[in-house]
C-alpha positions as CSV (number, residue, x, y, z in Angstrom):
1,M,0.0,0.0,0.0
2,P,1.5,3.4,-1.0
3,P,1.8,6.0,1.8
4,P,-1.6,7.8,2.3
5,L,-1.9,11.4,1.1
6,V,-5.0,12.0,3.3
7,S,-5.7,10.6,6.8
8,I,-9.4,10.5,7.6
9,V,-10.0,10.8,11.3
10,I,-13.4,9.5,12.6
11,P,-14.1,9.8,16.4
12,V,-16.5,7.0,17.5
13,Y,-18.5,6.7,20.7
14,N,-21.5,4.3,20.7
15,R,-22.2,4.6,17.0
16,A,-22.2,0.9,16.1
17,S,-25.5,1.3,14.3
18,L,-24.3,4.2,12.1
19,I,-20.6,3.7,11.5
20,R,-20.8,1.4,8.5
21,E,-22.5,4.0,6.3
22,T,-19.9,6.6,7.3
23,I,-17.0,4.3,6.6
24,D,-18.5,3.2,3.2
25,S,-18.7,6.8,2.2
26,C,-15.0,7.1,2.8
27,L,-14.1,3.9,0.9
28,R,-16.1,5.2,-2.1
29,Q,-13.8,8.2,-2.4
30,S,-12.4,8.7,-5.9
31,H,-9.2,10.1,-4.6
32,C,-6.4,7.7,-3.5
33,P,-4.4,7.0,-1.5
34,F,-6.0,7.5,1.9
35,E,-6.3,5.9,5.2
36,I,-9.2,5.8,7.7
37,I,-8.4,6.2,11.4
38,L,-11.3,5.3,13.7
39,V,-10.7,6.5,17.3
40,D,-12.9,4.5,19.6
41,D,-13.5,6.7,22.7
42,C,-14.3,3.7,25.0
43,S,-17.6,2.7,23.4
44,T,-19.9,0.5,25.3
45,D,-21.9,-0.8,22.4
46,D,-20.9,-3.6,20.0
47,L,-18.6,-1.6,17.8
48,A,-16.4,-4.7,17.1
49,S,-19.2,-6.4,15.3
50,A,-20.0,-3.3,13.3
51,L,-16.4,-3.2,12.1
52,L,-16.2,-6.8,11.0
53,P,-16.8,-6.1,7.3
54,F,-13.7,-3.9,7.3
55,E,-11.2,-6.0,9.2
56,E,-9.4,-7.2,6.1
57,D,-9.2,-3.7,4.6
58,I,-5.7,-2.3,5.3
59,R,-6.9,1.2,4.8
60,V,-9.0,1.1,7.9
61,R,-7.1,1.4,11.3
62,L,-8.6,1.4,14.8
63,V,-7.2,3.4,17.7
64,R,-8.7,2.7,21.1
65,H,-9.0,4.9,24.2
66,E,-8.8,3.1,27.5
67,R,-11.2,5.6,29.0
68,N,-13.7,8.0,27.6
69,Q,-12.0,11.3,27.0
70,G,-14.4,13.2,24.7
71,V,-14.5,14.1,21.0
72,S,-11.6,16.6,21.2
73,A,-9.2,14.1,22.6
74,A,-10.4,11.5,20.1
75,R,-9.7,13.8,17.1
76,N,-6.3,14.7,18.6
77,S,-5.4,11.0,18.9
78,G,-6.4,10.5,15.3
79,V,-4.1,13.4,14.2
80,C,-1.2,11.9,16.2
81,A,-1.7,8.6,14.4
82,A,-2.0,10.1,11.0
83,R,0.5,9.3,8.3
84,G,-0.9,11.4,5.5
85,A,0.2,14.9,4.5
86,Y,-3.4,16.1,5.0
87,V,-6.0,15.2,7.6
88,A,-9.7,15.3,7.0
89,F,-12.2,15.1,9.9
90,L,-15.5,13.2,9.6
91,D,-18.1,12.7,12.4
92,S,-19.4,9.2,12.8
93,D,-22.9,10.1,11.9
94,D,-22.1,12.2,8.8
95,A,-20.9,11.1,5.3
96,W,-19.2,12.4,2.1
97,R,-19.9,12.5,-1.6
98,S,-17.5,10.2,-3.5
99,D,-15.4,13.1,-5.0
100,K,-15.1,15.1,-1.7
101,L,-11.4,14.5,-1.1
102,E,-10.4,14.6,-4.7
103,K,-11.9,18.1,-5.2
104,Q,-10.5,19.4,-1.9
105,V,-7.0,18.1,-2.5
106,A,-7.0,19.7,-5.9
107,H,-8.2,23.0,-4.5
108,V,-5.6,23.0,-1.7
109,S,-2.7,21.9,-4.0
110,A,-3.3,24.9,-6.2
111,Q,-2.5,27.3,-3.4
112,S,1.0,28.6,-2.8
113,S,0.7,28.5,1.0
114,A,0.4,25.6,3.4
115,N,-1.2,27.8,6.1
116,I,-4.7,26.9,4.9
117,I,-7.8,24.9,5.8
118,C,-10.4,23.9,3.3
119,G,-14.1,23.2,3.8
120,T,-17.0,22.4,1.5
121,L,-20.7,23.2,1.3
122,T,-22.6,21.0,3.6
123,E,-25.9,19.4,2.7
124,V,-28.0,19.4,5.8
125,R,-30.7,16.8,6.1
126,S,-33.4,17.4,8.8
127,E,-36.3,15.2,9.7
128,G,-39.4,16.4,7.9
129,N,-37.7,19.3,6.2
130,A,-36.3,20.0,2.8
131,T,-32.6,19.5,2.2
132,R,-30.7,22.8,2.7
133,M,-27.1,23.9,2.1
134,R,-24.6,25.8,4.3
135,P,-22.8,28.2,4.5
136,K,-24.7,30.9,2.8
137,R,-21.8,33.4,2.8
138,R,-18.1,33.3,1.9
139,K,-15.4,34.2,4.4
140,P,-13.1,37.0,3.1
141,T,-9.5,37.0,4.5
142,D,-10.0,40.3,6.2
143,V,-13.0,39.3,8.3
144,A,-12.4,37.7,11.7
145,L,-13.8,34.2,12.0
146,G,-15.9,35.0,15.1
147,D,-17.6,37.8,13.3
148,Y,-18.1,35.6,10.3
149,L,-19.7,32.8,12.4
150,F,-21.9,34.9,14.7
151,V,-22.5,38.5,13.8
152,D,-25.5,39.2,11.6
153,K,-24.6,42.6,10.3
154,V,-21.2,41.3,9.2
155,Q,-22.8,38.2,7.6
156,R,-25.2,40.3,5.6
157,S,-22.3,42.3,4.1
158,L,-20.5,39.2,2.7
159,P,-20.7,37.7,-0.8
160,A,-23.3,35.0,-1.1
161,V,-22.8,31.4,-2.1
162,D,-25.1,29.9,-4.7
163,W,-25.4,26.2,-5.6
164,Q,-27.7,25.5,-8.5
165,D,-30.5,27.6,-6.9
166,A,-30.5,25.3,-3.8
167,L,-32.2,26.4,-0.6
168,M,-29.4,28.0,1.5
169,M,-29.6,28.2,5.3
170,G,-29.2,31.7,6.7
171,G,-26.0,32.8,8.5
172,C,-22.5,31.4,8.2
173,F,-21.2,28.0,9.2
174,A,-18.1,25.7,9.3
175,Q,-18.8,22.0,9.6
176,T,-16.0,19.9,11.1
177,S,-16.9,17.0,8.8
178,S,-16.1,19.2,5.8
179,L,-12.6,20.2,6.8
180,L,-9.3,19.2,5.3
181,L,-6.0,20.8,6.4
182,P,-2.2,19.9,6.5
183,T,-1.6,17.3,9.2
184,A,1.3,19.4,10.6
185,L,-1.1,22.4,11.0
186,A,-3.7,20.2,12.8
187,A,-1.0,18.7,15.1
188,A,0.2,22.2,16.0
189,T,-3.3,23.4,16.7
190,P,-5.0,20.6,18.7
191,F,-8.7,20.6,19.6
192,R,-9.1,21.8,23.2
193,A,-9.7,18.7,25.3
194,E,-11.3,20.6,28.1
195,L,-14.3,21.4,25.8
196,N,-17.0,18.8,25.2
197,Q,-19.2,21.1,23.2
198,Y,-18.4,24.0,20.8
199,E,-14.9,22.5,20.5
200,D,-15.1,22.8,16.7
201,M,-15.7,26.5,16.9
202,A,-12.8,26.9,19.3
203,F,-10.5,24.9,17.0
204,L,-11.4,27.2,14.1
205,L,-10.9,30.3,16.2
206,D,-7.5,29.1,17.3
207,L,-6.6,28.6,13.6
208,D,-7.9,32.0,12.7
209,R,-5.7,33.6,15.5
210,K,-2.7,32.0,13.7
211,G,-3.7,33.7,10.4
212,V,-4.8,30.6,8.6
213,E,-6.6,31.2,5.4
214,F,-10.1,29.5,5.0
215,L,-10.9,28.1,1.6
216,L,-14.3,26.8,0.5
217,V,-15.1,24.3,-2.3
218,E,-18.6,25.6,-3.3
219,E,-20.2,22.2,-3.8
220,P,-22.2,20.1,-1.4
221,L,-19.7,17.4,-0.8
222,T,-20.4,16.8,2.9
223,L,-23.7,15.4,4.2
224,Q,-24.9,16.2,7.7
225,N,-27.8,14.6,9.5
226,D,-29.3,17.3,11.6
227,D,-31.9,15.6,14.0
228,D,-32.6,15.0,17.6
229,R,-31.0,11.6,17.8
230,P,-29.6,10.9,21.3
231,G,-25.9,11.6,21.7
232,R,-25.7,14.5,19.3
233,L,-24.0,17.3,21.3
234,G,-24.8,19.8,18.6
235,A,-28.5,19.2,19.1
236,R,-28.6,20.7,22.6
237,D,-27.1,23.8,24.2
238,D,-25.8,23.9,27.8
239,I,-25.0,26.9,30.0
240,E,-22.0,25.3,31.7
241,R,-20.5,24.1,28.4
242,G,-21.2,27.5,26.7
243,M,-19.5,29.4,29.5
244,R,-16.5,27.0,29.4
245,F,-16.2,27.9,25.7
246,L,-16.3,31.6,26.4
247,D,-13.8,31.2,29.2
248,A,-11.4,29.4,26.8
249,V,-11.7,31.5,23.6
250,G,-14.0,34.4,24.4
251,H,-11.1,36.8,24.4
252,Q,-10.6,35.9,20.7
253,L,-14.1,37.2,19.9
254,S,-15.1,40.8,19.2
255,P,-17.7,42.2,21.7
256,D,-20.5,41.7,19.1
257,A,-19.4,38.1,18.3
258,R,-19.3,37.2,22.0
259,L,-22.7,38.8,22.6
260,A,-24.2,37.0,19.5
261,F,-22.8,33.6,20.6
262,E,-24.3,34.0,24.1
263,V,-27.7,35.1,22.8
264,T,-27.9,32.4,20.1
265,H,-26.7,29.5,22.2
266,L,-27.4,30.3,25.8
267,A,-30.0,33.0,26.3
268,H,-33.0,30.7,25.8
269,L,-31.6,28.6,28.7
270,Y,-31.9,31.6,31.0
271,G,-35.6,31.6,30.1
272,K,-38.1,31.6,32.9
273,A,-35.5,31.5,35.7
274,R,-33.8,34.8,34.6
275,P,-36.2,36.4,32.1
276,I,-34.9,40.0,32.6
277,K,-31.3,38.9,31.8
278,M,-32.5,37.0,28.8
279,L,-34.6,39.8,27.4
280,G,-31.8,42.4,28.1
281,L,-29.3,40.3,26.2
282,V,-31.6,39.6,23.3
283,F,-32.6,43.2,22.7
284,K,-29.0,44.5,23.2
285,A,-27.8,42.1,20.6
286,F,-30.6,43.1,18.2
287,L,-30.0,46.8,18.6
288,R,-26.3,46.4,17.9
289,G,-27.0,44.3,14.8
290,A,-25.3,41.3,16.3
291,I,-28.4,39.1,15.6
292,A,-31.2,39.1,13.0
293,P,-34.9,39.8,13.8
294,K,-35.7,36.1,13.2
295,S,-33.1,35.2,15.9
296,V,-35.0,37.4,18.3
297,L,-38.2,35.5,17.6
298,G,-36.3,32.2,17.8
299,V,-34.8,32.9,21.2
300,L,-38.0,34.2,22.7
301,S,-40.1,31.3,21.4
302,R,-37.6,28.7,22.6
303,S,-37.3,30.5,26.0
304,F,-41.0,30.4,26.8
305,L,-42.2,27.4,24.8
306,G,-39.2,25.1,25.1
307,Q,-37.6,23.3,22.2
308,A,-40.5,21.0,21.7
309,G,-43.0,23.8,21.8
310,Q,-41.0,25.9,19.4
311,K,-40.7,23.0,17.0
312,A,-44.5,22.4,17.1
313,L,-45.2,26.1,16.5
314,R,-42.7,26.2,13.6
315,D,-44.3,23.1,12.0
316,R,-47.8,24.6,12.5
317,L,-46.8,27.8,10.8
318,A,-45.1,26.0,8.0
319,A,-48.2,23.8,7.4
320,G,-50.3,27.0,7.3
321,R,-48.1,28.5,4.6
322,W,-48.3,25.4,2.5
323,R,-52.1,25.3,2.8
324,S,-52.3,29.0,1.9
325,R,-50.2,28.4,-1.2
326,D,-52.3,25.4,-2.2
327,Q,-55.5,27.5,-2.0
328,E,-54.3,30.3,-4.2
329,P,-56.2,30.6,-7.4
330,A,-54.3,29.3,-10.5
């Protein structure tokens, strides 16, 4: 087997029922050579049985943690074991199009600098909703990553991304499963092991602080399943985890970016217990242009109705829009 050019790092924790599809999407990659490094973060399900179909494939390697250490440590272990010049991250419940690595490597190889990280458009699949694409905006080199990710007035000023008239989700976005970067750069900028949520944002902010250029292949080559499946950290916010994120990297954010993060991810959790604080933060962020009007409505509805109530209201409004459209005269 020739030395791999790309090392694919997949952290795994209790995903035996999903991991086969994820690995298959890697093995279908048109770009070779590559290796797949699975980092088992001390799973308690029957991962061994799920991996039996791949035990003879020398491209698939397994690294095991003796104790559960979290997704950041798992990704770092994968980077340490990587033999490729580039590393690509893939979450164990996501997948790739077959030409994802081929197009990314070609894009990166055409650059004169090695101080780069490359993402792709992400196709987001939600239960009961149409497929949507992210990110909607490009990141110019002169815009700080925190402002790009969080601040509405900055996002609205950026050039738009368009993919065959697809439905684009609002705001900006950087999906870990879409990222490819030089292995040396990933090793020099490890994920923060003390964070068990928002660690992907912290990783990107640390890269941005080093002046890394962010490239984007404007095709939906990464597939993300956005649902309420148990175990998805991204599906739920948490005050303690959010404050840990701000303690770790909040100094790297502009005041507007820090405010927008707190409102978007944490304010709804203040809710009924601290409604004055929640309302003050929301309207402060809105008046400063840090969040969009629809974000105000989203935070307020989630604060007072809860996540389930907000979803029911959103589904009811969507159903009403569809009925109204169907009743319009031809």
